[in-house]
C-alpha positions as CSV (number, residue, x, y, z in Angstrom):
1,X,107.5,105.6,50.2
2,X,108.1,107.1,53.7
3,X,110.6,110.0,53.7
4,X,113.9,109.2,55.5
5,X,114.6,111.6,58.3
6,X,118.3,112.1,58.8
7,X,120.3,113.1,61.9
8,X,122.7,115.7,60.6
9,X,126.3,114.6,60.1
10,X,125.7,110.9,60.6
11,X,126.1,107.7,58.7
12,X,123.0,108.5,56.6
13,X,125.4,110.3,54.2
14,X,126.5,106.7,53.2
15,X,124.1,105.3,50.6
16,X,124.3,102.0,52.5
17,X,124.6,103.1,56.1
18,X,125.5,100.8,59.0
19,X,123.7,101.1,62.3
20,X,124.1,99.4,65.7
21,X,120.5,98.2,65.5
22,X,118.0,98.4,62.7
23,X,114.3,98.0,63.6
24,X,112.4,97.1,60.5
25,X,108.7,97.2,59.5
26,X,107.3,98.9,62.7
27,X,104.1,100.9,63.2
28,X,105.9,104.0,64.5
29,X,103.9,105.9,67.1
30,X,106.3,108.7,67.6
31,X,105.1,110.2,70.9
32,X,103.8,113.5,69.5
33,X,100.2,112.4,69.2
34,X,100.4,112.3,65.4
35,X,99.0,109.3,63.5
36,X,101.3,106.2,63.4
37,X,103.1,105.4,60.3
38,X,105.0,102.4,58.8
39,X,108.7,102.6,58.8
40,X,112.2,101.5,60.0
41,X,114.3,103.0,62.7
42,X,118.1,103.0,62.8
43,X,120.0,103.3,66.1
44,X,123.6,104.3,66.5
45,X,125.6,105.3,69.6
46,X,122.6,105.3,71.8
47,X,120.5,107.6,69.6
48,X,117.9,107.4,66.9
49,X,119.7,108.3,63.7
50,X,117.1,107.7,61.0
51,X,113.4,107.0,60.7
52,X,111.7,106.0,57.5
53,X,112.1,103.5,54.7
54,X,115.7,102.4,55.3
55,X,115.8,99.7,52.7
56,X,119.5,99.7,51.8
57,X,120.7,100.1,55.4
58,X,122.8,97.5,57.2
59,X,123.2,96.9,60.9
60,X,125.1,94.8,63.5
61,X,121.6,93.7,64.7
62,X,118.3,93.7,62.9
63,X,115.0,93.5,64.7
64,X,112.0,92.6,62.6
65,X,109.0,94.4,64.2
66,X,106.4,92.5,62.1
67,X,104.1,95.5,62.1
68,X,104.0,95.9,65.9
69,X,104.0,99.3,67.6
70,X,107.3,101.0,68.2
71,X,107.0,103.9,70.6
72,X,109.2,106.0,72.8
73,X,110.0,104.3,76.1
74,X,107.4,105.1,78.7
75,X,108.2,107.6,81.4
76,X,106.8,106.8,84.9
77,X,106.2,110.2,86.3
78,X,105.4,109.2,89.8
79,X,107.5,106.5,91.5
80,X,109.1,105.6,94.8
81,X,112.0,103.8,93.1
82,X,114.7,105.9,94.7
83,X,116.4,102.9,96.1
84,X,115.0,100.3,93.7
85,X,116.9,101.7,90.7
86,X,120.2,100.4,92.1
87,X,119.2,96.8,91.6
88,X,117.9,95.3,88.4
89,X,115.5,92.9,90.2
90,X,113.7,95.7,92.1
91,X,113.4,97.9,89.0
92,X,112.3,95.0,86.8
93,X,108.6,95.7,87.3
94,X,109.1,99.0,85.4
95,X,111.4,97.7,82.7
96,X,109.1,94.7,82.1
97,X,106.2,97.0,81.1
98,X,108.2,99.3,78.8
99,X,109.2,102.0,81.2
100,X,112.7,103.4,80.4
101,X,112.7,106.5,82.7
102,X,111.4,106.8,86.3
103,X,110.9,110.0,88.2
104,X,111.8,109.3,91.8
105,X,111.4,111.3,95.1
106,X,107.7,111.9,95.0
107,X,105.2,112.8,97.7
108,X,107.9,114.6,99.8
109,X,109.7,111.3,100.2
110,X,113.3,111.1,98.8
111,X,116.2,109.0,99.7
112,X,118.4,112.1,100.0
113,X,119.5,114.2,101.7
114,X,119.3,112.1,104.8
115,X,121.5,109.7,106.8
116,X,119.6,109.1,110.0
117,X,120.8,107.1,113.0
118,X,117.3,105.7,113.6
119,X,114.7,104.3,111.2
120,X,112.9,107.2,109.6
121,X,109.2,107.9,110.3
122,X,106.3,107.0,108.0
123,X,106.0,107.5,105.1
124,X,109.8,107.7,104.6
125,X,109.9,104.1,105.7
126,X,108.3,103.1,102.4
127,X,111.8,103.5,101.0
128,X,113.5,101.5,103.7
129,X,115.2,101.6,107.1
130,X,117.9,103.8,108.5
131,X,120.7,101.9,106.7
132,X,119.1,102.5,103.4
133,X,119.2,106.3,103.8
134,X,122.9,106.7,103.2
135,X,123.2,110.0,101.4
136,X,123.8,113.0,103.6
137,X,123.7,115.3,100.5
138,X,121.7,115.2,97.3
139,X,125.0,115.4,95.4
140,X,126.1,112.1,97.1
141,X,122.9,110.4,95.8
142,X,123.5,111.9,92.3
143,X,127.0,110.6,92.3
144,X,125.8,107.1,93.3
145,X,123.3,107.1,90.4
146,X,126.0,108.3,88.0
147,X,128.3,105.5,89.1
148,X,125.7,102.7,89.3
149,X,124.9,100.3,86.5
150,X,121.3,101.5,86.0
151,X,118.7,99.5,84.1
152,X,116.5,102.6,83.5
153,X,117.0,106.3,83.3
154,X,116.4,108.2,86.6
155,X,115.1,111.8,87.1
156,X,114.9,112.8,90.7
157,X,113.0,115.2,93.0
158,X,114.0,116.3,96.4
159,X,111.4,115.6,99.1
160,X,110.0,118.1,101.5
161,X,109.3,115.5,104.1
162,X,112.9,114.3,103.9
163,X,114.1,117.9,104.5
164,X,111.8,118.3,107.5
165,X,112.9,115.1,109.1
166,X,116.5,116.1,108.5
167,X,116.2,119.6,110.0
168,X,113.2,119.5,112.5
169,X,112.8,117.4,115.6
170,X,109.4,118.9,116.3
171,X,107.4,118.8,113.0
172,X,104.0,119.7,114.5
173,X,104.2,123.3,113.0
174,X,105.9,125.3,110.3
175,X,109.7,125.5,110.1
176,X,111.2,128.4,112.0
177,X,113.4,130.9,110.0
178,X,116.6,129.0,110.8
179,X,115.1,125.7,109.8
180,X,113.6,127.1,106.6
181,X,116.9,128.7,105.6
182,X,118.6,125.3,106.0
183,X,116.0,123.6,103.9
184,X,116.2,126.2,101.2
185,X,120.0,125.6,101.0
186,X,119.3,121.9,100.6
187,X,116.9,122.5,97.8
188,X,119.4,124.7,96.1
189,X,122.1,122.1,96.5
190,X,119.8,119.4,95.2
191,X,119.0,121.5,92.1
192,X,122.7,122.1,91.5
193,X,123.2,118.3,91.7
194,X,120.6,117.7,88.9
195,X,117.3,117.4,90.8
196,X,114.2,118.2,88.7
197,X,112.4,120.0,91.4
198,X,110.7,119.7,94.8
199,X,108.0,117.3,95.9
200,X,105.8,117.6,98.9
201,X,103.2,115.4,100.6
202,X,101.2,117.6,102.9
203,X,98.9,114.8,103.9
204,X,101.7,112.9,105.7
205,X,102.8,113.4,109.3
206,X,106.3,114.9,108.6
207,X,104.6,117.6,106.5
208,X,101.2,118.2,108.0
209,X,102.6,121.0,110.1
210,X,104.0,122.9,107.2
211,X,102.1,126.0,106.1
212,X,101.6,127.3,102.6
213,X,104.4,129.9,103.0
214,X,106.9,127.2,103.8
215,X,106.0,125.3,100.7
216,X,106.2,128.5,98.6
217,X,109.7,129.4,99.9
218,X,111.0,125.9,99.0
219,X,109.3,125.7,95.7
220,X,110.6,129.2,94.8
221,X,114.2,128.0,95.5
222,X,113.6,125.1,93.1
223,X,111.8,127.3,90.5
224,X,114.6,129.8,90.4
225,X,116.8,126.9,89.1
226,X,114.2,125.6,86.7
227,X,112.6,123.1,89.0
228,X,109.1,121.8,89.3
229,X,106.7,121.5,92.3
230,X,105.1,118.0,92.5
231,X,102.4,118.0,95.1
232,X,100.6,115.3,96.9
233,X,97.9,117.6,98.2
234,X,97.0,118.1,101.8
235,X,93.7,116.2,101.6
236,X,92.4,113.8,98.9
237,X,89.2,113.1,100.7
238,X,86.5,115.5,101.9
239,X,88.8,118.5,101.7
240,X,90.2,117.8,98.3
241,X,89.0,121.0,96.6
242,X,90.6,123.3,99.2
243,X,93.8,121.3,99.1
244,X,93.9,121.6,95.4
245,X,93.4,125.3,95.5
246,X,96.3,125.5,98.0
247,X,98.5,123.6,95.5
248,X,97.7,126.1,92.8
249,X,98.5,129.0,95.2
250,X,101.9,127.4,96.0
251,X,102.7,127.3,92.3
252,X,101.4,130.8,91.6
253,X,103.3,132.4,94.4
254,X,106.5,130.4,93.8
255,X,106.6,130.6,90.0
256,X,107.0,126.8,89.8
257,X,105.5,124.5,87.2
258,X,102.9,122.4,89.2
259,X,102.5,118.7,89.0
260,X,99.4,117.4,90.9
261,X,100.3,113.9,92.0
262,X,98.2,110.8,91.7
263,X,95.0,112.8,91.2
264,X,92.0,111.3,92.9
265,X,88.8,111.9,94.9
266,X,88.8,109.3,97.6
267,X,86.4,108.3,100.2
268,X,82.8,107.3,100.5
269,X,81.3,110.8,100.3
270,X,83.3,112.0,97.3
271,X,82.2,109.9,94.4
272,X,81.8,112.0,91.3
273,X,83.8,115.0,92.6
274,X,86.4,114.5,89.8
275,X,84.2,116.8,87.7
276,X,84.4,119.4,90.4
277,X,88.2,119.2,90.3
278,X,88.4,119.5,86.6
279,X,86.3,122.7,86.8
280,X,88.7,123.9,89.5
281,X,91.7,123.3,87.1
282,X,90.1,125.7,84.7
283,X,89.5,128.3,87.4
284,X,92.9,128.0,89.2
285,X,95.0,127.0,86.3
286,X,94.8,130.2,84.3
287,X,98.3,131.6,84.1
288,X,99.7,128.6,86.1
289,X,101.6,126.0,84.1
290,X,100.6,122.6,85.4
291,X,100.0,118.9,84.7
292,X,98.6,116.0,86.6
293,X,99.4,112.4,86.9
294,X,97.1,109.4,87.7
295,X,97.1,105.6,87.7
296,X,94.4,103.4,86.2
297,X,93.1,101.7,89.4
298,X,90.4,102.4,91.9
299,X,92.6,101.5,94.9
300,X,95.5,103.4,96.3
301,X,98.3,102.3,98.5
302,X,100.5,103.9,101.2
303,X,101.4,103.4,104.9
304,X,98.9,102.0,107.3
305,X,96.7,104.8,108.6
306,X,93.4,104.6,110.4
307,X,92.1,107.7,108.5
308,X,92.6,106.1,105.2
309,X,91.2,102.8,106.4
310,X,88.0,104.5,107.7
311,X,87.3,105.9,104.2
312,X,87.8,102.5,102.4
313,X,85.5,99.7,101.5
314,X,88.4,97.2,101.9
315,X,91.9,97.3,103.2
316,X,94.6,94.8,102.0
317,X,97.8,94.7,104.0
318,X,100.9,95.2,101.8
319,X,103.5,94.9,104.5
320,X,103.9,94.9,108.3
321,X,107.2,95.0,110.1
322,X,105.9,93.2,113.3
323,X,103.7,90.8,111.4
324,X,105.2,90.1,107.9
325,X,102.9,87.1,107.3
326,X,99.9,89.5,107.4
327,X,100.9,90.8,103.9
328,X,98.4,89.8,101.3
329,X,95.5,89.4,103.8
330,X,92.7,91.9,104.3
331,X,92.5,93.9,107.5
332,X,89.0,92.3,108.2
333,X,90.5,88.8,107.9
334,X,93.4,89.7,110.2
335,X,91.1,91.3,112.8
336,X,88.8,88.3,112.7
337,X,91.7,85.9,113.2
338,X,93.0,87.9,116.1
339,X,89.5,88.4,117.7
340,X,89.8,92.2,117.9
341,X,88.3,95.3,116.2
342,X,89.9,96.3,112.9
343,X,91.1,99.6,114.3
344,X,93.0,97.6,117.0
345,X,94.4,95.2,114.4
346,X,95.7,98.1,112.3
347,X,97.6,99.6,115.2
348,X,99.2,96.2,116.0
349,X,100.3,95.9,112.3
350,X,102.2,99.2,112.3
351,X,104.6,100.2,110.9
352,X,103.3,98.8,107.7
353,X,101.5,99.6,104.4
354,X,98.2,98.8,102.8
355,X,96.1,98.9,99.6
356,X,93.0,101.0,100.1
357,X,89.9,100.5,98.0
358,X,88.4,104.0,98.1
359,X,87.8,105.4,94.6
360,X,85.1,105.2,91.9
361,X,85.8,104.0,88.4
362,X,84.1,107.0,86.7
363,X,86.4,109.4,88.6
364,X,89.5,107.5,87.6
365,X,88.4,107.6,83.9
366,X,87.6,111.4,84.1
367,X,91.2,112.1,85.4
368,X,92.8,109.8,82.8
369,X,90.8,111.6,80.0
370,X,92.1,115.0,81.0
371,X,94.4,116.3,78.3
372,X,97.2,117.2,80.8
373,X,97.2,113.9,82.5
374,X,100.4,111.9,82.5
375,X,100.7,108.3,83.7
376,X,102.4,107.6,87.0
377,X,102.3,104.2,88.7
378,X,103.0,105.3,92.3
379,X,104.2,101.8,92.8
380,X,105.9,100.8,96.0
381,X,108.7,98.4,95.1
382,X,109.7,97.4,98.7
383,X,106.2,96.2,99.8
384,X,105.9,92.5,100.5
385,X,102.6,92.3,98.7
386,X,102.5,95.4,96.5
387,X,99.6,97.1,94.8
388,X,99.4,95.6,91.2
389,X,100.1,99.1,89.8
390,X,103.8,98.4,90.4
391,X,103.9,95.8,87.6
392,X,100.8,96.6,85.6
393,X,100.1,100.3,85.3
394,X,101.2,101.0,81.7
395,X,100.0,97.8,80.2
396,X,96.6,98.2,82.0
397,X,96.3,101.8,80.7
398,X,96.8,100.6,77.1
399,X,94.7,97.5,77.4
400,X,91.7,98.6,79.4
401,X,91.4,102.4,78.8
402,X,92.7,102.5,75.2
403,X,92.0,99.2,73.5
404,X,88.8,98.2,75.4
405,X,87.1,101.3,76.5
406,X,88.5,103.7,73.8
407,X,88.9,106.5,76.3
408,X,91.5,108.0,74.0
409,X,93.3,107.0,70.8
410,X,96.5,105.0,71.0
411,X,98.7,107.9,69.6
412,X,97.4,110.3,72.3
413,X,97.8,107.7,75.0
414,X,101.4,107.2,74.0
415,X,101.9,111.0,74.0
416,X,100.7,111.1,77.6
417,X,103.4,108.5,78.6
418,X,106.3,109.9,76.6
419,X,106.6,113.4,75.1
420,X,104.2,115.1,77.6
421,X,106.2,114.0,80.7
422,X,109.5,114.6,78.9
423,X,108.4,118.2,78.4
424,X,107.1,118.6,81.9
425,X,110.3,117.3,83.6
426,X,112.7,118.9,81.1
427,X,114.0,115.6,79.7
428,X,115.7,116.8,76.6
429,X,115.7,114.7,73.5
430,X,113.5,112.0,75.0
431,X,109.9,111.0,74.6
432,X,109.9,111.0,70.8
433,X,110.9,108.7,68.0
434,X,112.8,111.3,66.1
435,X,116.4,111.5,64.7
436,X,118.7,112.9,67.3
437,X,116.6,111.7,70.3
438,X,118.0,109.2,72.7
439,X,117.0,105.7,71.8
440,X,114.6,104.9,74.6
441,X,112.1,102.7,72.8
442,X,109.4,100.1,73.5
443,X,108.1,97.6,70.9
444,X,104.7,96.1,71.8
445,X,101.9,94.1,70.3
446,X,98.8,96.4,70.6
447,X,96.5,93.3,70.3
448,X,98.3,91.4,73.1
449,X,99.4,94.0,75.6
450,X,97.7,93.6,78.9
451,X,98.4,93.7,82.6
452,X,98.6,90.4,84.5
453,X,99.2,91.7,87.9
454,X,96.2,91.4,90.3
455,X,95.5,92.3,93.9
456,X,95.8,88.6,94.7
457,X,98.9,88.0,92.7
458,X,100.6,91.4,92.1
459,X,104.1,90.4,91.0
460,X,103.2,89.4,87.4
461,X,104.9,91.0,84.4
462,X,102.8,92.4,81.6
463,X,102.0,90.6,78.3
464,X,102.7,92.0,74.9
465,X,106.0,93.9,75.6
466,X,108.3,92.5,72.9
467,X,111.4,94.6,73.4
468,X,112.7,97.6,75.3
469,X,115.7,99.7,74.5
470,X,117.3,102.1,77.0
471,X,119.7,104.5,75.3
472,X,119.9,102.1,72.4
473,X,120.7,99.0,74.5
474,X,118.2,96.1,74.6
475,X,116.9,95.3,78.1
476,X,118.6,91.9,78.3
477,X,121.9,93.2,77.0
478,X,123.0,95.2,80.0
479,X,122.5,98.3,82.1
480,X,122.5,101.5,80.0
481,X,120.4,103.8,82.1
482,X,121.5,107.3,83.1
483,X,120.9,109.8,85.8
484,X,119.2,112.6,83.9
């Protein structure tokens, strides 16, 4: 018989306890990487109160798990859901695949602090137009999250690119001392309002002019308040090694925990260089706390950019403001229809976004197998024709890389999506099926779970997700998410 684990001072003192929800006969994969075990889980007041053989227990609602896997709710470590979290329909792609917490504000792109008069430059326009950036301070954004009926939990980063757009008209070079001081104040204000750290995207126009010293100064301001540094490195193509060394330098000099975002080696000439980066992690990572995130696809997606297109075997248009009907068509198809070169067609489509096919499967696998690799979708919820990772990342990870290819055991895969990111981002009492933890849970059928989203038809929910609880509330019963 499985031992009953009790949350001190709760109803388990009653020989016949009563829970809000009792989940019976589950294969509990608890998020620690330990072997799964058969048991029941009792939920009360939004928390897990007991795990084990709860035979005599009673509950207002009983869910028969039928031997399916019960795991902590998945944590999407890399999202651009800053605005999407306010509406259930735009956050549904995450909730539908078992995600209960999203980390927003990645790649230097955050919705706050910014309230521009004009539409923001790329890549901030991935989040929306001028009217969508309605938070002049990070505290205002935090208050909006606290007041909103959220369907998922939200942890937020403050974006370096957003700060540069806010304080710098000429962003071709580093911030001057006055501008840097203003950005440091914004980072401190964001951290005081609950931000989990700073993100930067040095490959993007708002940030390209920033030097290492600027990043270090901002990251130090975050680190002094317990914040992390999430970095979309300066170059993911030919210069990826040097860019990765710069990221470790920023972390080392600032004292921040480093998260290397959507790790990849992209471009025709860089196939196989993932092995080089893993060796670099060993060299540069000594004495530097760090983790990485990656998504299980060989295509990436971001704004329309000729440099990205030139390094890709195929480009699929995700959205175009001047030509919205182009979404879902390849750049080659569009250029042929217009009777012009692809480079000219791309310029006519801007501002817009695209899916870029520019990675090798063996490199994707090598990153996913790395023991500090978390899972981040990098999904773009406002694209007309999004990359399928928006709807399919977590199911695809479990179906393709765990069940089919056996890249890693189920228990370890669940750890990478739950307790590992909870620890990295300081999400207390989350990411584990343990008494006292918040009741963020996903029940799934390991034999049926799979992604249905494709490049041709990306807005398809995953199969095999049977139930999702956010703070103890089933996904269909209401909005119980929190700003963390």
